[in-house]
N, C-alpha and C positions, 0 to 999 in steps of 0.2 A: 260325871258332874261332881266338882268338889263341894265341900260343905258351904263355902261362902256363896257360890253360885246357886246352890240349892235353896239357901235361905232367901236369896234375892228373888228367885222364881216363885217360891211359896208366898212371899210378901206381895209380889206383883199380882198373883192370882187372888189373894185375899182382898187386895185393894179393889180389884174389879168386881168381886162379888159383894163388896160392901155397899155398892150402889144398888138401890132397890129396882130401878128400871132395868139394869143389866141382868139382875137376877130373874126378873119377870120374863125377859127375853129368852133366857136359857130354859126357864120352866115351860114356856110356850113350845120350845123346840123339843121337849122331852117326848113328844109323840113320834119322833123319828123323821118327821117330814121336813122338807125344805121350804123356806118362805122368801119372798122378795122383801126388800127393805120397805117398800110401800105398804105391803100387807102387815108387816110387824109394826110399822109406824101407826097404822090405823088401830090395830089391836091393843097396842100398849099406850095409845093416846098421847103420843109425843110428835113433835114436828119432824119432818123428814131429815132436816139437817142434823138435829140432835140424834136421831136414830142412826144416821150414817156414822157419826162420831162414836157412838156406843159400839156399833158393829165392827168398826175399824180396830178398836181396842181389843175386842173379843177375838178377832181374827189374829191379831198380832201375838196374842198369848196362846194360840192354838186351842182355844175353847170352842171356837166356831170356825167352820170352813166355808169359803166362798166358792160356789160352782158357777162358772160362766156357761150359758147356753144361748147362743145367738146374741141378741142384744140385751138379754136379761141376765141378771145376777141373782142367784139363789143362795140363801144362807141356812146352814143346819149345824147341829152339834158335830164337833170334830171327830169324835170316836166314841166307842162304847165305854172307854175308860172315863171320859168326861161325864157320861150319863150315870155311871156307877158312883162317881164322886158326888154328883148332885143328889142322887137318890139317898146316899149315905148321910149327906148333910140334912136332907129333909127328915130322915129318921131321927137324927140327933136333935134337930130343932123341935121335933114333936115327941120328945122322950119323957115328958112329964107323965105322972100317973094319969091314965086315961079318965079316971073317975073325978079328977080335980079340974079338968079343962073342958071347955065347950068346943067341940070339933065343928069347924065351919065348912070343911070340905064336903061337897054334896055326897050323899050316901051312894048314889049311882057311880061316882068316880072311885069311891073306896071299894065298891063291889067288883068292878072290872075296868081296867084301863091299860094303856100302853106305858111302858117304861123304856123309852128309846125304841128299840126294835124287838122287844119281847113283851110278854103279858105280865101284868101286875094286878094287885088287889086281891080280894078274898078268893075269887075264882082261881087265879094263878097260884096262890099259896096252896089251895086244895089239890091242884094238879101236881104241883111239886111234891107234896107229901104223898100223893098216890104213887108217883113214880118211885119214890124211896120205899114205901111200905110194901109194894108189890115186887120189889127187887128188880125193877126194870132199869134202875141206875143204882150204882153203889154209893156208899157214903162219901167217897172221894170223886163222885160225879163221872164215873166211867159207865158206859153203856153195856149192859149184860146181853148175852145172846137172846134171852127171852124178851128183853126190852127192845132190842133192835127189831125182832119179829113183830112185836106189838105195835111199835111206832110205824113200821113199814106197812102194816095192815091198815093204818089210819091215813097213809099217804104222806107221812112226814119224812123228809130227807134227813138221813142220819150220817151221810158221808160228806165230809168237807171236800168240796170240789177243787179248791185251790190251796196251795201252801200259804199258811197265814200264821201270824203271831197270836191270833185270837184263840182263847180257850174253847175247847169243844163244848163244855158245859160247866157251869159254876153257879153258886148261890148268890143272890142279890137280896139284900135286906129290904123288905117292903116297909115303907115308912108309915103306912096306915094300919097294917096288920101286925107289925112288929115280929113277923116271921119271915122266912125266906121264900122267894119265888125263883124260878129258873131263868138263868141268863146264859150268855155265850151263844155259840153257833146253834146249839140244839134249841135253846129258848127262842131264837129268831125263827128257826124252822117251824116250830110249833105255831107261832103267831101267823106265819105265812100260810100254813095249812088251814088254820081256823078262818082266815080271811078268804082264801081261795074257795073253800067249801061252804062259805056263807054260814059257818057256825058262829061267827062273830062279825059284826059290822062296825066300821069306824064311824064316829060322829064327827061331822065336819068342823065344828067349832070348839072341840076340846079333845083331851086325851082319852075320853071315855070310850069304852067298847060296849056295844050292845050285844048281849048274848041271845042268840035266836033260839026258837023252840027246838030246832034240830041240834044246835050246839049243846043245849041243856041235856038232851037225851044222850048225846055222846059222852058227856062228862059223867052223867049218872050211870049209864049202862056200861061204858067201856072203861072209864077210869074208876068206877065204883064209889063215887062220892056224892053226897047229897048237896043240892044247890037250892 
């Protein structure tokens, strides 16, 4: 992509995100789930025709993907790259000195939530830091033999099953904690394990994750961090 086309593409994305309704739609999709236009219309409190117009523009710029299943059409964030971009923008927008602003985000959401297909919030940051401090992953996010053994003991898939451009593991800057949490294939595998083993439970109406008593014990005893 030449410089002119790159400028044009960035301008087009910026114009999309300049609309508060479209930004809200993308924020709703940051839980990684797919929604129908009707569901998004009700949540965002806009008429269906307006929602269709917004979704068409987001699909056109590859920020959102439309998945057809039978007579239904579902919409979700296009890729992990889009989710990381949005999370970075949230962090930048929330970059003022924390002592000078009133945080309106619910404490429960800051504590534990999803960021697209991986975990975020205070709990996720502590897990990320534990993986590094215990030398289960390296500073450049490579899995060590000890780390693979540890995660395997938890039931976490550590082997990418298909050839993919996606990174195995990487850092994602947490907008509420101002520290990193784990992203990439490994981050998604951790979330999948937490949900399958009922260590965490999704909340139906938000990105919030509920940490169960068993999940709290796993984090305290296996990861060695206080919650």
